[in-house]
N, CA, C and O of each residue as an XYZ file, in Angstrom:
500
protein
N     -13.584      6.689     35.544
C     -14.505      6.325     36.611
C     -13.706      5.619     37.705
O     -12.826      4.802     37.437
N     -14.050      5.969     38.961
C     -13.376      5.376     40.114
C     -14.440      4.914     41.108
O     -15.380      5.652     41.405
N     -14.291      3.705     41.616
C     -15.217      3.173     42.613
C     -14.697      3.515     44.003
O     -13.519      3.320     44.300
N     -15.580      4.022     44.847
C     -15.220      4.445     46.204
C     -15.772      3.425     47.189
O     -16.971      3.145     47.199
N     -14.899      2.875     48.011
C     -15.309      1.928     49.048
C     -14.490      2.173     50.299
O     -13.296      2.462     50.218
N     -15.129      2.057     51.462
C     -14.456      2.225     52.740
C     -15.026      1.248     53.756
O     -16.212      0.918     53.719
N     -14.178      0.794     54.654
C     -14.637     -0.066     55.756
C     -15.337      0.746     56.838
O     -15.905      0.174     57.768
N     -15.305      2.082     56.728
C     -15.952      2.946     57.713
C     -17.453      3.072     57.470
O     -18.166      3.679     58.269
N     -17.927      2.501     56.373
C     -19.356      2.430     56.044
C     -19.663      0.969     55.745
O     -18.761      0.208     55.393
N     -20.925      0.566     55.879
C     -21.263     -0.837     55.626
C     -20.921     -1.244     54.190
O     -21.136     -0.489     53.241
N     -20.387     -2.449     54.061
C     -20.106     -2.974     52.731
C     -21.421     -3.225     52.005
O     -22.448     -3.482     52.633
N     -21.384     -3.151     50.706
C     -22.581     -3.327     49.888
C     -23.236     -4.674     50.163
O     -22.559     -5.684     50.352
N     -24.579     -4.670     50.182
C     -25.319     -5.915     50.394
C     -25.860     -6.449     49.063
O     -26.761     -7.287     49.032
N     -25.299     -5.951     47.989
C     -25.691     -6.370     46.657
C     -24.634     -5.962     45.651
O     -23.554     -5.517     46.040
N     -24.921     -6.105     44.357
C     -23.944     -5.767     43.326
C     -23.926     -4.269     43.013
O     -24.415     -3.840     41.968
N     -23.360     -3.485     43.923
C     -23.217     -2.042     43.741
C     -22.031     -1.549     44.547
O     -21.551     -2.251     45.437
N     -21.558     -0.365     44.251
C     -20.461      0.273     44.983
C     -21.037      1.269     45.978
O     -22.136      1.785     45.776
N     -20.307      1.542     47.044
C     -20.730      2.570     47.987
C     -20.799      3.915     47.295
O     -21.675      4.730     47.581
N     -19.874      4.139     46.386
C     -19.858      5.381     45.631
C     -19.114      5.198     44.322
O     -18.269      4.313     44.187
N     -19.440      6.042     43.368
C     -18.750      6.034     42.079
C     -18.430      7.481     41.711
O     -19.304      8.347     41.700
N     -17.143      7.718     41.407
C     -16.676      9.042     41.001
C     -16.529      9.061     39.479
O     -15.844      8.219     38.898
N     -17.172     10.022     38.855
C     -17.051     10.241     37.410
C     -16.670     11.706     37.231
O     -17.441     12.611     37.551
N     -15.452     11.919     36.707
C     -14.903     13.272     36.616
C     -14.949     13.903     38.002
O     -14.305     13.390     38.918
N     -15.687     14.999     38.191
C     -15.737     15.634     39.511
C     -17.067     15.362     40.228
O     -17.391     16.024     41.215
N     -17.827     14.394     39.730
C     -19.125     14.074     40.348
C     -19.038     12.754     41.098
O     -18.502     11.769     40.591
N     -19.572     12.752     42.311
C     -19.578     11.565     43.162
C     -21.024     11.137     43.400
O     -21.831     11.910     43.918
N     -21.340      9.921     43.025
C     -22.672      9.358     43.212
C     -22.607      8.349     44.353
O     -21.922      7.332     44.251
N     -23.329      8.638     45.448
C     -23.339      7.753     46.605
C     -24.588      6.883     46.579
O     -25.708      7.382     46.468
N     -24.379      5.582     46.682
C     -25.502      4.653     46.747
C     -26.309      4.907     48.002
O     -25.807      5.464     48.978
N     -27.559      4.494     47.968
C     -28.413      4.628     49.139
C     -27.833      3.891     50.323
O     -27.370      2.757     50.204
N     -27.865      4.545     51.460
C     -27.402      3.941     52.713
C     -28.600      3.701     53.615
O     -29.541      4.493     53.656
N     -28.543      2.595     54.332
C     -29.514      2.306     55.375
C     -28.758      2.260     56.694
O     -27.535      2.397     56.713
N     -29.462      2.073     57.779
C     -28.864      2.197     59.119
C     -28.142      0.931     59.562
O     -28.475      0.340     60.590
N     -27.157      0.525     58.782
C     -26.317     -0.607     59.159
C     -25.075     -0.109     59.872
O     -24.445      0.855     59.435
N     -24.726     -0.759     60.962
C     -23.485     -0.473     61.665
C     -22.352     -1.073     60.827
O     -22.384     -2.270     60.542
N     -21.355     -0.283     60.425
C     -20.301     -0.813     59.556
C     -19.418     -1.858     60.237
O     -18.778     -2.656     59.553
N     -19.372     -1.867     61.560
C     -18.508     -2.810     62.264
C     -19.073     -4.223     62.291
O     -18.338     -5.197     62.134
N     -20.394     -4.329     62.493
C     -20.973     -5.670     62.616
C     -22.097     -5.946     61.613
O     -22.694     -7.023     61.627
N     -22.384     -4.967     60.740
C     -23.417     -5.073     59.708
C     -24.806     -5.340     60.294
O     -25.675     -5.891     59.618
N     -25.006     -4.951     61.538
C     -26.310     -5.091     62.176
C     -27.070     -3.785     62.019
O     -26.488     -2.700     62.021
N     -28.384     -3.915     61.883
C     -29.228     -2.734     61.790
C     -29.286     -2.012     63.123
O     -29.356     -2.647     64.175
N     -29.256     -0.695     63.082
C     -29.458      0.117     64.275
C     -30.943      0.046     64.616
O     -31.797      0.273     63.760
N     -31.234     -0.266     65.849
C     -32.645     -0.304     66.245
C     -33.034      1.048     66.824
O     -32.194      1.787     67.337
N     -34.304      1.352     66.732
C     -34.798      2.626     67.238
C     -35.771      3.230     66.254
O     -36.342      2.539     65.410
N     -35.951      4.533     66.377
C     -36.909      5.210     65.502
C     -36.216      5.703     64.235
O     -35.022      5.476     64.039
N     -36.971      6.370     63.391
C     -36.437      6.868     62.121
C     -35.314      7.873     62.340
O     -34.421      7.992     61.501
N     -35.346      8.592     63.445
C     -34.265      9.530     63.766
C     -32.965      8.805     64.055
O     -31.902      9.216     63.589
N     -33.046      7.724     64.826
C     -31.851      6.919     65.114
C     -31.268      6.346     63.822
O     -30.053      6.346     63.620
N     -32.152      5.862     62.955
C     -31.696      5.336     61.675
C     -31.011      6.439     60.866
O     -29.963      6.206     60.263
N     -31.587      7.615     60.853
C     -31.033      8.715     60.067
C     -29.650      9.105     60.561
O     -28.770      9.397     59.751
N     -29.437      9.116     61.876
C     -28.095      9.419     62.412
C     -27.075      8.440     61.846
O     -26.019      8.859     61.373
N     -27.372      7.142     61.886
C     -26.421      6.151     61.393
C     -26.208      6.292     59.891
O     -25.084      6.174     59.402
N     -27.288      6.542     59.168
C     -27.178      6.728     57.724
C     -26.258      7.906     57.400
O     -25.399      7.801     56.525
N     -26.431      9.006     58.090
C     -25.602     10.189     57.826
C     -24.136      9.913     58.172
O     -23.239     10.408     57.488
N     -23.885      9.135     59.218
C     -22.505      8.736     59.537
C     -21.933      7.886     58.410
O     -20.781      8.068     58.016
N     -22.734      6.957     57.890
C     -22.279      6.099     56.799
C     -21.976      6.916     55.553
O     -20.940      6.724     54.917
N     -22.882      7.833     55.201
C     -22.669      8.684     54.033
C     -21.430      9.559     54.217
O     -20.657      9.748     53.279
N     -21.245     10.083     55.407
C     -20.075     10.909     55.699
C     -18.782     10.123     55.480
O     -17.806     10.666     54.964
N     -18.772      8.852     55.869
C     -17.583      8.015     55.697
C     -17.252      7.816     54.217
O     -16.083      7.854     53.833
N     -18.260      7.608     53.399
C     -18.032      7.430     51.958
C     -17.564      8.746     51.346
O     -16.638      8.762     50.534
N     -18.196      9.841     51.732
C     -17.755     11.155     51.257
C     -16.288     11.397     51.624
O     -15.489     11.815     50.786
N     -15.948     11.130     52.875
C     -14.584     11.345     53.363
C     -13.578     10.508     52.554
O     -12.504     10.992     52.199
N     -13.936      9.266     52.272
C     -13.049      8.390     51.497
C     -12.755      8.992     50.120
O     -11.673      8.794     49.567
N     -13.714      9.718     49.580
C     -13.557     10.346     48.265
C     -12.940     11.737     48.364
O     -12.757     12.400     47.343
N     -12.615     12.192     49.578
C     -12.040     13.521     49.753
C     -13.078     14.623     49.781
O     -12.788     15.768     49.434
N     -14.290     14.278     50.195
C     -15.394     15.235     50.203
C     -16.048     15.275     51.584
O     -15.649     14.564     52.506
N     -17.066     16.129     51.693
C     -17.852     16.239     52.919
C     -19.280     16.610     52.523
O     -19.596     16.719     51.338
N     -20.126     16.799     53.508
C     -21.496     17.213     53.219
C     -21.534     18.568     52.499
O     -22.513     18.879     51.821
N     -20.479     19.368     52.641
C     -20.412     20.653     51.933
C     -20.402     20.470     50.418
O     -20.782     21.380     49.681
N     -19.968     19.295     49.949
C     -19.892     19.011     48.521
C     -21.179     18.438     47.943
O     -21.303     18.302     46.726
N     -22.132     18.103     48.795
C     -23.358     17.451     48.336
C     -24.261     18.464     47.639
O     -24.544     19.536     48.174
N     -24.705     18.106     46.439
C     -25.581     18.984     45.668
C     -27.000     18.427     45.545
O     -27.926     19.165     45.208
N     -27.180     17.129     45.815
C     -28.494     16.508     45.657
C     -28.630     15.343     46.618
O     -27.722     14.521     46.751
N     -29.767     15.280     47.283
C     -30.075     14.196     48.211
C     -31.447     13.633     47.871
O     -32.366     14.368     47.511
N     -31.564     12.333     47.991
C     -32.863     11.676     47.886
C     -33.092     10.899     49.171
O     -32.262     10.084     49.575
N     -34.232     11.161     49.812
C     -34.598     10.467     51.046
C     -35.828      9.612     50.764
O     -36.842     10.099     50.264
N     -35.717      8.343     51.090
C     -36.826      7.402     50.952
C     -37.324      7.061     52.352
O     -36.542      6.642     53.205
N     -38.622      7.239     52.592
C     -39.218      6.954     53.895
C     -40.270      5.861     53.763
O     -41.038      5.824     52.801
N     -40.287      4.984     54.739
C     -41.343      3.978     54.803
C     -42.661      4.629     55.191
O     -43.733      4.196     54.767
N     -42.566      5.685     56.012
C     -43.764      6.375     56.498
C     -43.505      7.879     56.499
O     -42.622      8.355     57.213
N     -44.258      8.618     55.716
C     -44.058     10.069     55.620
C     -44.317     10.770     56.946
O     -43.894     11.913     57.119
N     -44.994     10.129     57.882
C     -45.172     10.720     59.212
C     -43.843     10.905     59.929
O     -43.757     11.693     60.871
N     -42.799     10.189     59.497
C     -41.466     10.321     60.091
C     -40.692     11.508     59.523
O     -39.579     11.792     59.966
N     -41.276     12.205     58.541
C     -40.579     13.300     57.872
C     -40.021     14.344     58.844
O     -38.846     14.688     58.724
N     -40.803     14.868     59.802
C     -40.246     15.913     60.677
C     -38.996     15.449     61.450
O     -38.031     16.203     61.574
N     -39.016     14.232     61.956
C     -37.876     13.717     62.724
C     -36.667     13.502     61.815
O     -35.557     13.912     62.152
N     -36.877     12.868     60.675
C     -35.785     12.626     59.731
C     -35.222     13.957     59.243
O     -34.004     14.119     59.159
N     -36.079     14.893     58.925
C     -35.655     16.213     58.457
C     -34.787     16.920     59.504
O     -33.775     17.531     59.163
N     -35.181     16.834     60.763
C     -34.413     17.467     61.845
C     -33.021     16.860     61.964
O     -32.029     17.585     62.044
N     -32.946     15.535     61.975
C     -31.644     14.867     62.106
C     -30.789     15.136     60.873
O     -29.622     15.508     60.997
N     -31.355     14.953     59.697
C     -30.644     15.207     58.434
C     -30.074     16.628     58.426
O     -28.901     16.825     58.111
N     -30.891     17.601     58.767
C     -30.466     18.995     58.756
C     -29.351     19.300     59.737
O     -28.566     20.221     59.511
N     -29.267     18.542     60.823
C     -28.232     18.783     61.828
C     -26.829     18.459     61.310
O     -25.843     18.882     61.915
N     -26.720     17.731     60.222
C     -25.422     17.385     59.633
C     -24.982     18.372     58.556
O     -23.876     18.257     58.028
N     -25.828     19.329     58.230
C     -25.549     20.262     57.143
C     -25.379     21.682     57.674
O     -25.908     22.033     58.728
N     -24.635     22.488     56.929
C     -24.463     23.885     57.308
C     -25.694     24.676     56.878
O     -26.151     24.573     55.739
N     -26.216     25.461     57.803
C     -27.410     26.256     57.508
C     -27.146     27.176     56.311
O     -26.108     27.831     56.222
N     -28.108     27.201     55.409
C     -27.987     28.036     54.234
C     -27.196     27.403     53.100
O     -27.134     27.963     52.006
N     -26.588     26.242     53.344
C     -25.785     25.542     52.327
C     -26.411     24.185     52.019
O     -25.702     23.200     51.815
N     -27.734     24.138     51.987
C     -28.437     22.871     51.817
C     -28.449     22.434     50.355
O     -28.608     23.263     49.459
N     -28.280     21.130     50.114
C     -28.385     20.623     48.750
C     -29.846     20.564     48.295
O     -30.765     20.655     49.109
N     -30.042     20.412     46.997
C     -31.380     20.126     46.480
C     -31.792     18.756     47.037
O     -30.947     17.918     47.351
N     -33.113     18.551     47.150
C     -33.544     17.299     47.782
C     -34.976     16.982     47.416
O     -35.790     17.874     47.177
N     -35.269     15.686     47.378
C     -36.650     15.245     47.393
C     -36.770     14.152     48.434
O     -35.812     13.439     48.729
N     -37.972     14.037     48.986
C     -38.273     13.008     49.974
C     -39.538     12.312     49.516
O     -40.550     12.957     49.242
N     -39.477     10.993     49.435
C     -40.631     10.231     48.967
C     -40.935      9.082     49.921
O     -40.038      8.511     50.541
N     -42.207      8.763     50.023
C     -42.631      7.584     50.780
C     -42.669      6.411     49.825
O     -43.167      6.519     48.704
N     -42.136      5.287     50.281
C     -42.105      4.077     49.461
C     -42.757      2.925     50.224
O     -42.885      2.973     51.447
N     -43.159      1.911     49.506
C     -43.853      0.782     50.122
C     -42.935     -0.056     51.009
O     -43.354     -0.531     52.064
N     -41.705     -0.236     50.590
C     -40.789     -1.076     51.358
C     -39.357     -0.723     50.993
O     -39.071     -0.324     49.864
N     -38.456     -0.876     51.969
C     -37.039     -0.606     51.774
C     -36.233     -1.855     52.127
O     -36.755     -2.754     52.787
N     -34.948     -1.927     51.692
C     -34.125     -3.092     52.019
C     -34.097     -3.362     53.522
O     -34.025     -2.438     54.333
N     -34.156     -4.621     53.868
C     -34.121     -5.069     55.266
C     -35.252     -4.465     56.087
O     -35.182     -4.434     57.316
N     -36.285     -3.989     55.418
C     -37.482     -3.416     56.048
C     -37.157     -2.232     56.962
O     -37.815     -2.037     57.984
N     -36.132     -1.435     56.589
C     -35.778     -0.245     57.371
C     -36.813      0.845     57.152
O     -37.691      0.729     56.296
N     -36.696      1.902     57.940
C     -37.616      3.029     57.857
C     -37.126      4.132     56.932
O     -37.921      4.919     56.419
N     -35.787      4.189     56.714
C     -35.172      5.294     55.967
C     -34.029      4.788     55.100
O     -33.275      3.903     55.504
N     -33.907      5.355     53.911
C     -32.727      5.166     53.057
C     -32.423      6.524     52.431
O     -33.333      7.254     52.037
N     -31.133      6.856     52.343
C     -30.735      8.145     51.776
C     -29.579      7.932     50.788
O     -28.622      7.212     51.073
N     -29.694      8.572     49.628
C     -28.605      8.592     48.647
C     -28.234     10.048     48.370
O     -29.013     10.958     48.653
N     -27.043     10.261     47.816
C     -26.561     11.609     47.576
C     -25.739     11.688     46.290
O     -25.222     10.687     45.793
N     -25.637     12.903     45.774
C     -24.730     13.237     44.689
C     -23.909     14.435     45.171
O     -24.452     15.409     45.693
N     -22.591     14.341     44.985
C     -21.698     15.426     45.401
C     -20.836     15.855     44.210
O     -20.641     15.095     43.262
N     -20.333     17.066     44.279
C     -19.415     17.586     43.275
C     -18.148     18.014     43.990
O     -18.202     18.733     44.988
N     -17.009     17.574     43.479
C     -15.710     17.909     44.075
C     -14.986     18.899     43.205
O     -13.872     19.309     43.531
């Protein structure tokens, strides 16, 4: 097992790693829209948050020698399911058409730091 951490994504705000590699599987912790440089939340709508989250996830993937092409499973947590179309559009813009990972999207009562979106991923290298 190898722990993956990079300064290009926000440092953990609790007792967890940004990512953990086990054999050829990479488990990425949920990311929220924190700017990795100043650890401040990105303000704006759920789409703005999703852009920052995808940048953060990309940085962790890159640190492990992977990319979105390696992602096999995504979980999206939304504060409000009405944001689904916007989040889906932004999320999809980071992926190659026809090469989409499996995914579920769920609405939850509350997320860390009261954000609108959190996304976690599993990748295979």
